[in-house]
C-alpha positions as CSV (number, residue, x, y, z in Angstrom):
1,M,-6.4,7.3,24.6
2,I,-9.0,7.3,21.9
3,E,-10.9,4.2,20.5
4,Q,-13.0,3.1,17.6
5,I,-12.5,6.0,15.1
6,P,-14.0,5.1,11.4
7,S,-11.6,6.9,9.1
8,A,-10.7,7.0,5.3
9,K,-6.9,6.2,4.5
10,V,-5.9,7.9,1.2
11,T,-2.6,6.8,-0.2
12,G,-1.0,8.6,-2.8
13,L,1.8,6.7,-4.8
14,F,3.8,9.4,-6.6
15,H,7.1,10.0,-8.5
16,R,9.1,12.0,-5.9
17,N,9.2,15.0,-8.3
18,V,5.4,15.4,-8.0
19,T,5.3,14.7,-4.2
20,D,5.4,18.2,-3.3
21,E,3.0,19.3,-5.9
22,A,0.4,17.0,-4.2
23,T,1.2,17.9,-0.8
24,K,1.0,21.7,-1.5
25,E,-2.6,21.1,-2.7
26,L,-3.3,19.5,0.7
27,H,-1.8,22.3,2.7
28,K,-3.9,24.9,0.7
29,A,-7.3,22.9,1.4
30,G,-6.2,23.1,5.2
31,L,-5.1,19.2,5.6
32,M,-2.6,19.4,8.5
33,E,-1.0,16.1,8.9
34,Y,0.0,13.4,6.6
35,Y,2.9,10.7,6.4
36,V,5.4,9.9,3.7
37,M,7.1,6.6,3.2
38,P,10.1,6.4,0.9
39,S,9.5,4.1,-1.9
40,R,10.6,3.3,-5.6
41,S,8.4,3.5,-8.7
42,V,8.9,0.3,-11.0
43,T,8.0,0.5,-14.9
44,L,9.3,-1.3,-17.9
45,Q,11.6,0.2,-20.7
46,K,11.6,-1.3,-24.2
47,R,15.3,-2.0,-25.5
48,R,15.8,-2.1,-29.0
49,A,18.7,-3.9,-30.9
50,P,19.9,-2.5,-34.3
51,F,17.8,-3.0,-37.2
52,G,14.5,-2.7,-34.9
53,L,14.8,-6.1,-33.1
54,V,13.2,-5.8,-29.5
55,F,14.8,-7.3,-26.4
56,E,13.1,-8.2,-23.2
57,H,11.7,-5.4,-21.3
58,R,13.9,-4.0,-18.9
59,V,12.8,-3.0,-15.4
60,V,13.6,0.4,-14.4
61,D,13.0,2.3,-11.1
62,D,12.8,5.8,-9.9
63,P,12.5,7.5,-6.3
64,A,8.9,7.7,-5.1
65,D,6.9,8.4,-2.2
66,R,3.7,7.0,-0.5
67,V,1.8,9.8,0.9
68,I,-0.7,8.5,3.3
69,A,-3.4,10.6,5.0
70,F,-6.0,9.5,7.8
71,V,-9.2,11.7,7.4
72,P,-13.0,11.6,8.5
73,P,-14.8,9.0,6.2
74,S,-16.9,11.3,4.4
75,W,-13.6,13.4,3.2
76,G,-11.9,10.4,1.7
77,R,-12.9,11.0,-2.0
78,S,-12.5,14.7,-1.8
79,V,-8.9,14.3,-0.3
80,A,-7.8,11.8,-3.2
81,N,-9.2,14.5,-5.7
82,L,-6.9,17.0,-4.1
83,M,-4.0,14.7,-4.6
84,I,-4.9,14.1,-8.1
85,K,-5.1,17.8,-8.8
86,G,-2.0,18.7,-7.2
87,A,0.0,16.1,-8.8
88,D,-1.9,16.4,-12.2
89,L,-2.7,12.7,-12.5
90,S,-4.7,13.3,-15.5
91,R,-1.1,12.8,-17.2
92,P,-0.3,9.3,-17.2
93,G,2.8,8.2,-15.4
94,R,2.7,10.4,-12.5
95,G,1.1,8.2,-9.8
96,S,-1.9,6.6,-8.4
97,V,-4.3,7.4,-5.5
98,L,-6.2,4.7,-3.4
99,V,-8.9,5.3,-0.8
100,E,-9.8,2.8,1.9
101,R,-12.3,2.6,4.7
102,V,-10.4,1.9,7.9
103,V,-11.1,2.0,11.8
104,I,-8.5,3.6,14.1
105,S,-9.1,1.1,17.0
106,R,-7.0,2.7,19.6
107,A,-4.7,5.8,19.5
108,H,-2.6,8.4,21.4
109,E,-4.8,11.5,21.9
110,L,-2.6,13.4,19.5
111,C,-3.4,10.9,16.6
112,D,-7.0,11.6,16.2
113,P,-7.7,12.1,12.4
114,S,-11.0,14.3,13.3
115,G,-8.5,17.1,14.0
116,N,-6.4,16.6,10.8
117,I,-8.4,19.3,8.8
118,C,-8.7,22.8,9.8
119,V,-11.4,24.0,7.4
120,S,-15.0,23.0,6.6
121,E,-15.9,20.3,4.0
122,D,-17.2,23.3,1.8
123,S,-13.6,24.0,1.1
124,F,-13.3,20.8,-0.8
125,S,-15.2,21.8,-4.0
126,D,-13.7,19.0,-6.2
127,G,-16.3,16.2,-6.4
128,P,-15.8,12.6,-6.7
129,A,-16.0,11.9,-10.5
130,R,-12.0,11.5,-11.0
131,L,-12.0,8.2,-8.9
132,R,-12.8,5.0,-10.4
133,D,-14.7,2.2,-8.6
134,G,-14.2,-1.7,-9.2
135,L,-10.5,-1.7,-7.8
136,T,-8.8,-4.0,-5.5
137,G,-5.5,-3.5,-3.8
138,I,-2.7,-6.0,-3.8
139,C,0.2,-5.9,-1.2
140,C,3.0,-8.4,-1.3
141,I,5.8,-8.6,1.1
142,V,8.9,-10.7,-0.2
143,Q,12.4,-10.9,0.6
144,R,14.7,-8.2,-0.4
145,G,15.8,-8.6,-4.0
146,H,12.5,-10.3,-5.0
147,G,10.1,-7.2,-5.2
148,E,11.1,-6.8,-8.9
149,A,9.8,-10.2,-9.7
150,V,6.3,-8.8,-8.3
151,A,6.6,-5.6,-9.9
152,R,7.0,-7.3,-13.4
153,V,4.0,-9.3,-12.7
154,A,1.8,-6.2,-12.1
155,L,3.5,-4.4,-15.2
156,E,3.2,-7.1,-17.7
157,T,-0.3,-7.7,-17.0
158,G,-1.0,-4.1,-17.3
159,A,-2.6,-3.8,-13.9
160,C,-0.9,-0.7,-12.5
161,V,2.7,0.9,-11.9
162,P,3.6,-0.6,-8.4
163,L,5.3,1.1,-5.6
164,I,8.1,-0.8,-3.7
165,A,9.0,0.1,0.0
166,F,11.7,-1.4,2.3
167,G,11.1,-3.0,5.6
168,R,12.3,-5.5,8.2
169,G,10.4,-8.8,8.8
170,T,9.9,-10.5,12.2
171,G,8.1,-13.6,12.8
172,L,8.3,-17.0,10.8
173,R,12.1,-16.5,10.3
174,D,12.8,-16.2,14.3
175,K,11.0,-19.7,14.4
176,L,12.7,-21.7,11.9
177,G,16.1,-22.6,13.7
178,L,18.9,-23.3,11.3
179,L,16.7,-22.5,8.3
180,R,16.4,-18.8,9.3
181,I,20.1,-18.4,7.9
182,T,18.5,-18.8,4.5
183,I,15.9,-16.2,5.3
184,D,16.8,-12.5,5.0
185,A,15.2,-10.1,7.5
186,E,15.1,-7.4,5.1
187,K,12.0,-7.2,2.9
188,E,10.4,-5.4,0.1
189,A,6.6,-4.5,0.1
190,A,5.0,-4.0,-3.4
191,L,1.7,-2.1,-3.3
192,F,-0.6,-1.4,-6.3
193,A,-4.1,-1.9,-7.4
194,A,-5.8,-4.0,-10.2
195,T,-9.5,-4.3,-11.5
196,S,-11.4,-6.4,-9.1
197,Y,-12.0,-9.0,-11.9
198,D,-8.5,-9.6,-12.3
199,A,-6.8,-9.3,-8.7
200,E,-7.0,-12.9,-7.8
201,T,-5.9,-14.1,-11.0
202,I,-2.8,-11.7,-10.7
203,M,-2.2,-12.9,-7.0
204,D,-2.0,-16.5,-8.4
205,I,0.5,-15.4,-10.9
206,I,2.6,-13.6,-8.2
207,I,2.5,-16.6,-6.0
208,D,3.8,-18.8,-8.8
209,V,6.4,-16.4,-9.9
210,T,8.0,-15.6,-6.5
211,K,7.2,-19.3,-5.0
212,L,5.3,-18.1,-1.9
213,D,4.4,-21.4,-1.2
214,R,7.8,-22.2,0.1
215,P,8.8,-21.3,3.7
216,G,9.8,-17.7,4.4
217,R,9.2,-16.4,1.0
218,G,6.6,-14.0,1.8
219,F,3.1,-13.2,2.1
220,I,0.4,-11.7,-0.3
221,Y,-3.0,-10.3,0.5
222,L,-5.9,-8.3,-1.2
223,F,-8.1,-5.6,0.3
224,P,-10.9,-3.6,-0.6
225,L,-10.9,-0.2,-2.2
226,E,-13.5,2.4,-2.1
227,G,-12.2,4.1,-5.0
228,G,-8.8,5.1,-6.8
229,L,-7.1,6.4,-9.9
230,I,-4.2,4.2,-10.9
231,N,-1.2,4.7,-13.0
232,M,-1.4,2.7,-16.1
233,K,1.8,4.0,-17.7
234,V,3.7,0.8,-17.3
235,F,6.2,1.2,-20.3
236,R,8.7,4.0,-20.1
237,G,9.6,5.8,-23.6
238,R,7.8,8.0,-26.1
239,H,4.7,7.0,-27.8
240,Q,4.6,6.9,-31.6
241,H,0.9,8.2,-31.8
242,A,-1.2,11.4,-30.9
243,A,-2.2,9.6,-27.5
244,S,-0.6,6.7,-25.7
245,V,-2.4,3.4,-25.0
246,E,-2.5,4.4,-21.3
247,Q,-4.3,7.7,-22.3
248,I,-6.8,5.8,-24.4
249,V,-7.5,3.3,-21.7
250,A,-8.1,6.0,-19.1
251,A,-10.4,7.8,-21.5
252,I,-12.6,4.8,-22.0
253,D,-12.5,4.1,-18.4
254,E,-14.2,7.6,-17.7
255,M,-16.7,7.1,-20.3
256,K,-17.9,3.7,-19.2
257,G,-17.6,4.6,-15.5
258,D,-15.6,1.5,-14.5
259,S,-12.8,-0.6,-15.8
260,H,-14.8,-3.9,-16.2
261,W,-14.6,-3.6,-19.9
262,R,-10.8,-4.4,-19.8
263,T,-10.9,-7.6,-17.7
264,V,-7.9,-9.8,-18.6
265,G,-8.7,-12.6,-16.1
266,E,-9.7,-15.3,-18.4
267,D,-6.5,-14.8,-20.6
268,L,-4.2,-15.0,-17.7
269,Q,-5.5,-18.1,-16.0
270,I,-3.1,-21.0,-15.6
271,N,-4.3,-24.3,-16.1
272,G,-3.5,-27.7,-14.3
273,R,-2.4,-25.9,-11.0
274,P,-3.1,-27.7,-8.0
275,P,-5.6,-26.4,-5.5
276,R,-4.3,-23.8,-2.8
277,T,-5.6,-23.1,0.6
278,Y,-6.1,-19.5,0.8
279,L,-6.7,-17.3,4.2
280,R,-9.9,-15.4,4.3
281,G,-11.8,-13.2,6.8
282,L,-8.4,-11.8,8.3
283,Q,-7.5,-8.1,9.3
284,C,-4.6,-5.9,8.5
285,L,-3.4,-4.5,11.7
286,N,-1.1,-1.4,11.5
287,C,0.7,0.2,14.3
288,I,2.3,3.7,13.6
289,C,4.7,4.7,16.2
290,D,7.8,6.8,16.8
291,E,11.0,5.5,15.2
292,G,12.8,3.0,17.5
293,K,9.8,1.8,19.4
294,G,8.3,-0.8,16.6
295,E,10.8,-3.6,17.8
296,T,9.5,-3.7,21.1
297,L,5.9,-3.5,20.2
298,V,6.4,-6.2,17.6
299,N,8.0,-8.7,20.1
300,A,5.2,-8.0,22.3
301,A,2.8,-8.6,19.4
302,I,4.4,-11.9,18.5
303,E,4.3,-13.2,22.4
304,A,0.6,-12.5,22.0
305,G,-0.1,-14.5,19.0
306,A,0.6,-12.6,16.1
307,P,2.2,-14.6,13.3
308,G,4.7,-12.1,12.1
309,A,5.1,-8.4,11.1
310,T,6.9,-6.1,8.6
311,T,8.3,-2.8,9.9
312,S,8.9,0.2,7.6
313,R,10.2,3.7,8.3
314,M,8.0,6.7,7.4
315,H,8.2,10.4,8.0
316,Y,5.5,12.4,9.8
317,A,4.6,15.7,8.0
318,G,2.4,17.2,10.5
319,R,2.3,20.9,11.2
320,R,0.4,21.2,14.2
321,R,1.9,18.6,16.6
322,F,5.8,19.1,16.4
323,G,7.6,20.5,19.6
324,D,8.4,19.2,22.9
325,A,5.0,17.8,23.6
326,G,4.5,16.7,19.9
327,I,5.0,13.7,17.7
328,S,8.5,13.0,16.4
329,P,8.8,13.3,12.5
330,A,10.7,10.1,12.4
331,R,8.1,7.2,12.7
332,E,7.6,3.6,12.0
333,C,4.7,1.6,10.6
334,V,4.3,-2.1,11.5
335,T,2.1,-4.2,9.3
336,M,0.6,-7.4,10.7
337,I,-2.1,-9.6,9.1
338,V,-4.2,-11.4,11.9
339,H,-7.3,-13.1,12.6
340,P,-9.9,-10.8,14.0
341,S,-10.1,-13.0,17.2
342,Q,-6.4,-12.1,18.0
343,V,-6.7,-8.4,17.7
344,E,-7.8,-7.5,21.2
345,A,-5.0,-9.7,22.6
346,I,-2.4,-8.2,20.5
347,T,-3.3,-4.6,20.9
348,D,-3.5,-5.2,24.8
349,A,0.0,-6.5,24.7
350,M,1.4,-3.8,22.6
351,E,-0.5,-1.1,24.9
352,S,1.1,-2.8,28.0
353,E,4.7,-2.2,26.4
354,G,3.8,1.6,26.2
355,A,2.3,1.8,22.8
356,F,0.2,5.0,23.8
357,D,2.7,6.8,25.9
358,D,4.1,10.2,25.3
359,E,7.2,8.7,23.9
360,T,5.6,6.3,21.4
361,H,2.6,8.2,20.2
362,G,1.3,4.9,18.8
363,F,-1.9,4.3,17.1
364,F,-3.6,1.1,15.6
365,I,-5.5,1.0,12.0
366,L,-7.6,-2.1,11.2
367,S,-8.6,-2.8,7.8
368,P,-10.3,-5.9,6.2
369,V,-8.2,-8.5,4.4
370,T,-10.4,-10.3,1.9
371,K,-7.9,-12.8,0.6
372,A,-4.3,-13.9,1.5
373,F,-1.6,-16.4,1.1
374,T,1.5,-17.7,2.6
375,Y,3.4,-20.7,3.4
376,M,1.2,-22.7,5.9
377,G,3.4,-25.7,6.6
378,P,3.4,-29.3,5.3
379,G,0.0,-30.9,4.3
C-alpha cells in the first residue's frame, strides 16, 4: 500500500464523439492510464414558432464522457493541454478541461500515479497558456430527474456547459424511516465550472431552484481549480454572424488573461433571502475501486461516521495493468464529503473491509471543499 502522494487530477468533459480524439493524444504522449465515466452533456436549444416568435429554451442532451487522469502535480497543466489539443477545444461546443490539486491518501500499489506516464516531461511541449485561471468547480448531487434543473441554471447564467452522470446514493435516505420511500436512491451528479466571482451566487440559485434546504433533496459543493478551459457554448444552433458569442467571449478571456471582466454575480443576486448555514473546511473523499466492491466499502464508511456517499460507475482504460494480476476495467467511484477529522477513521474502516486487497484495488483521493450546502435538520 502507498500513502500520501500529491497529484494533479485532470478531468476532461467531452462530447462522446470527441473522446477518442482526446485520448489518442494522451496515448501518443505516453499517458498510460485514465478513467472514463459515462455522462450526458446538456445544452439549450432555441425553439421558434411561426412568424419569428421565440418559445422557452428547450433543454437537450447528448452522450458525453468524463475522462479523468491522475498525474504528478507538475504535469497537470501539460496533460490538460494535451486533452485540449486532441479534442480541438478551440472550437466551441466540444468540451471542457479542469485541473485540480489532490492528494492520493492511500492506495493499492498498482494505483500509483507516478507510474502513469512512460516518457519524460520534455515530451509535453505544449505550454500552459491555453488554460484559464480564476475558475471554481461546482458539483451538485440531486435525485434522479432533477439534474436538468441544475443544468438549466448553469446554462442560463452562461457559466458553462455541465455534464451529468448517474449514481446511487447511500446515507441520509437510509436514516429517515418511513420518509425514505419518498427519496430515490438513484442520483444525478452535475459537474461544471464557473468564474470564481460568480460561483457562490450560482450555488445559491441552484439551492433555491432544487430546494436543497429540504430533507434528502441533495448536496452541492464548490472546490478550487488550478486552471481550466470551459465550454461556453450553452446554446445549440447556428449563429448568424461571422463569430458566435462564445467565440468572442473566449477571445476576450485570452486577451485579458482571466474571466473577471465578465462577472455577473451582482446581476444574479436575489434579495430578501433568509440567511443560510453553509458548511466550510470540508474535504471530498473519493474511493475508486473494482466494480461490485463499493457497497461494502460505503457501509463501512457510514458505520465509521461518513454522512453519506454517492457511487458511480466508471471504466478503467489503463494499458499496463490488465491481466490476471491487473486492475479490472469495470470500476466504481465513491464520493463522500466529510470533515477532515473523520478522514482517518473512515479510511481505516474501509481498509479493514479490504479496500487495498487484490480483488478491490482501491485508492483514496482527498481534495478540498471550499463551501457546501445540504439540509442540516430543523433549527
